[in-house]
Steps between C-alpha positions, in 0.01 A plus 500: 500500500601859461606686812147620564350160429718299742360658812169621357184382673437280201223677307548647159214660314539378146362699209298325234739364244432325174841360423571131546781264435481349156629163615712351774814693405337791326468843656286689251318749706290811448535765768696275729620778729316506831406867536520473878867415498760769550556690173767370268812710485589633158864408533602226264723225633860474397510202268809318620691324224647190652875456483669171431390315814464148365795351683629529853813678371301788365269509798787564735699764309420854406603615155802725526673681223813285513303176448277591206689294244527199729127501571417548133723208409349269759150594392585416139677177599197368689252618238360764726546808287162476339313452827686783668310765309162366599309703756517219754773241486383322815177377347474125488381340172213328682354819648378672186150605403392140447612402847210331672411272211598212729176552692312280255745212513456203729753374751579128476596518866542771763843659473545762771837610367341573164214685668744704702678591177172638363478732800855614435409570138199704613732705718737557207210612279393744770849631577602533135185696415572739784867521403412585141220750553530649850850442635568706813138598549307408813186392318456298184195497275548209258202570274599858425865393524615788715610575853471784747638604835277491808573864572561776247796617709653153515810385316376146545498285812590177328154380599493209254874440471584483870184307584600226253870465588467188712268335249769552236746329731276209593423437131871533413444773241853635507502734201182673608634534855817657363296761316299573815819550705643727235189720519511502880866601513460783249140621533344405833512792742262534794586865562167610352277782622162329505289289730479124483281255686698381801367145495517432127849642470617292794359164394581537130816708474672446835382140506614443143846640565547299820383180334738558208784550748414178683468283191807642325721442805364169628407337168779608262394247237169681448551717191871544579657837420857612553373848591377388840782258583688559823754778447335625179412873478127418499515247781276700734278671242176351630579560866624855442183590312291335772666695781466829312132438437434386858659814643262709291198292604580534872351849502157340469543368855552850643148524637393568857404136547770328294242361256620593150323752283343364182743691276848645516699741286817325387711815482397664826418176685188670632194285565149601405160369602262337258315728261185305589362307798530797733877492464521153654744237382392156391560254783642240264736753345629627834553147631655340190839670497662291770653212305683743275635741760593225744694309234680821401588557866643149514712562189630844595502492880293820500263436790296808418334315213396227741376733773286709267335195346418310817371813677205497260387158618530607863282807442242292316492234771473759777153581365380171649256393228267208556616157383791642301284642220589856397305779331651574160602863565735646760606859566873564479456802724343316795556130436127435546259339257248668275162330467412137564529342155669162547610288207791298368470640150629836384656719773493219755663197340875510541494609866399144581739351246798682654424382853586136436772591251680722753500203737650279229745765374688502830492121528238489773698724735224762525203303638287812543424492127384139511279595796351788299446272199330229705272754663405653165439164333275396788316831456457436128351159570269639767371809320568475125488136387159396366357280224323566173160361417407244399838338417688600816813654354712652776482881490722752677262792524508862620360697792451848357364648823678313775498148639149517645338610175410318181742264328534560127566214256742716300848368423765702318732289289768645728363280781625194314845549649354368824477122442867478405595712799295281734679192366836674543413588857395141575831342396748786495587407141552128559286247319214352698690172514812673632302694760336181627832320515651789696218489754371842392152385406185494706129573490555874452724443197260242358207740529706781348597286202138394445400866489783578256388217270140622492591866447732404214211315338279808536765715331543244221124521448537873431691401186278211395183708525623759246458471125872559438613286792655812658374620838316828556638767729216441750262211559186496712347184645147402592473460878235383739332763716641487758812348346623161616827563684785258556419476870154372396673202343742461210322434171662298223477651152341311217672395180560756227362316198678618186194618309390849392153430642611340827292617797805578718558808287192662653684540831732749327365848421707711257388862473560704185735745671713217637568273204832649389820297536820681594745208461504460879720231659326409825336174392805359324700612802283280721516216247879517525496479880237226502695290249827539687344424839246226418658344191154474342542508122156655446635842593750486215225390261276787609793735444558364152135561407528858631820562309349376173208740547741792541677399180178449307322821594758759607792460256539798266569485125853530365662371817445831680418333832190427708226731617245532776135447413228760543236228472597138561155338501426506131674357195674668336591710805544877505864597543634765737840587347720474805763245593548507874849490650390219729410291195878461465594525867233274650254324274743347252756436775251299702394303191867426432565388858178295503623299203860476629661230716446558871872543569501833318485754784377266778225660706658422836806715423340811351218745558320667209372856528158614382643583154654150468853619569724241661680562831699260716415397852757606756578491870488810720846651528693827508274654762179424308218379721134547573488841666147492637255293703125467478286670762283277723167412341203272549412183307342705219815706457360818655732692728446451870386830650540603866215470746431672833638203687839565342529835675633511856390741768674835489720564808529840663840551342384414148713588202391768258174410324512378144269635234284242329640630173818313594330162493609276213237227531295436190125486550317231303137437425339161548222610270703557186826325577710802409632820652220744570475877486455548871694740713794346674480767766134432569545124512806507723350758730184293538688176558755636742303761692667817378431822682309791354813630330557169325802407713568133578760452774678165473740313722686174495449267198238722343728804513784306342279421201438858395628602161451818304602412149198289403201727552201355314343754269274345240402805300289350227208262502436518130379167375670342203211412276479171318675514166233292332349661192 
């Protein structure tokens, strides 16, 4: 998705369009531009003419004046002179405009290596189209064959290039990686006077650079280049760029609470609140920066990165929400939540993902994150898991107005990260068999895996129910009234009969505004985890069917790449003219790993960020440690508040009275399960018997608990309305 699409609430008003694809690989389209997108820039992309990059020798050397004759002679000797004047010398013969003709051929037997190669070819088609028509631009529009920067003031953030670095390495695409490094070393400069989204820039750019550093240093046989060899001038290119970018992003954390602002200016390092949502940050965005900054702290020894990142989780947890389920907006200024909208789709999702992954990143040495994950997962099962009617597909719904109000049967495609994450949390990355053998398997893990299996099936159904076989952005489900919850008894889903008239399809409701497909990775991400952890071949087969649908309906003519769909529930589909950076960074990477042997990047030795960038697990060292503890709370996760019995009698020689404004206790509501807009002063005064001036004298244990830095001021009770059309 584009920058705005990745963290958008998930609704795009689509204008009426009459253009359709002519056939599976055709992209004839009338009026394909979505008028509600940001306007196209008029700048035309620099059409890079590929140099002789067909052999490793040429990949690893820059042309210098003293070597012109030598290079010319070698090119002639190997018959390369003719190809060297083509616009793109890296293009493989089997990735031309007729690529995809293999879809109609039958397989005598399943060959996963061959299938993996098809994914690699799809990546090359995508990359080569971008390289030819939009090199250096942050966005690529394969139908119009042009690119643009995300900001008119930008020199280019490397949005597509940096995001795809580790995929290039994993797929061993050396020549293309060499070209990317050349661009980075000569053109990538983050000293740019414009705002960027803090979250997106962290997970894509910082994450991409750190992953490239990890893979290039620990897996030197992946797309080997002399440029990044130990002792070479470009040895630390990825890490140097990462540290420079991180230093600029740190300004986003300079809020009163420590929660990062939604945006930050890269030149001034000054954070800025959201332009919408009352200035609040997305909870998922604020709480999905930790893997990146903590890994950078481990690499550089700069503890400041670590401290800033973990402070966010402390502030969030100090709110004391019920059952570990958070509203989707939080104020950077106060560290308190806005509204009561609770969901694991857009703006909520990766907070939960990063809880268990932080625990795994530091090799289990920070148990507080496992505790937070377990509490949140239990809350999900208690409040959000329900079943569709009448076929009982497991649904992870939403509570738009708090935990005590109506459960909605709406599921963003983004929610489909959850089954894979549940499986990961159950085994820590081991297979089920390995976890059982190690004595790390019990009823809780069994129940968690059963839930993961059913949710994966529900997400797979989102693809099967669509005409193109490609999931919509949002799916709604038919629920009982009141809905049947998991605590009412687990319901087993019925079989998905492979028929266009099968009755199970009626459980799925696809609204007109929701049927676009943005090349999202979440379902194939979960298929990858489920395959690795369970060993069940069906997840690979489901992935293969999904991949073929992408090839059949989203490939663009002339080998220009792949595009999102504006309407995915009719054939031919309506095209959207945008190739998302995460198509290269996530979706195709997960397909490739799904079809690869399980010893490629074993799950129990790595952790993968929310943009599919690969980091290692490591042990706490060099002064890095968990720098905070959770406040006492009850079984529902709400903070324990003081009562009158906690206050001792005041002696004659009492210390100076303490104003109730100094109390740091968070006040929670049993009615709504979230922080309420009630006066702290009034509540504390009532509970503790303050005098007429509002003074509460304390002694002993109660006096020692007073703190002044966490006054609770919840300034807004604006409700976040449901995003349903």
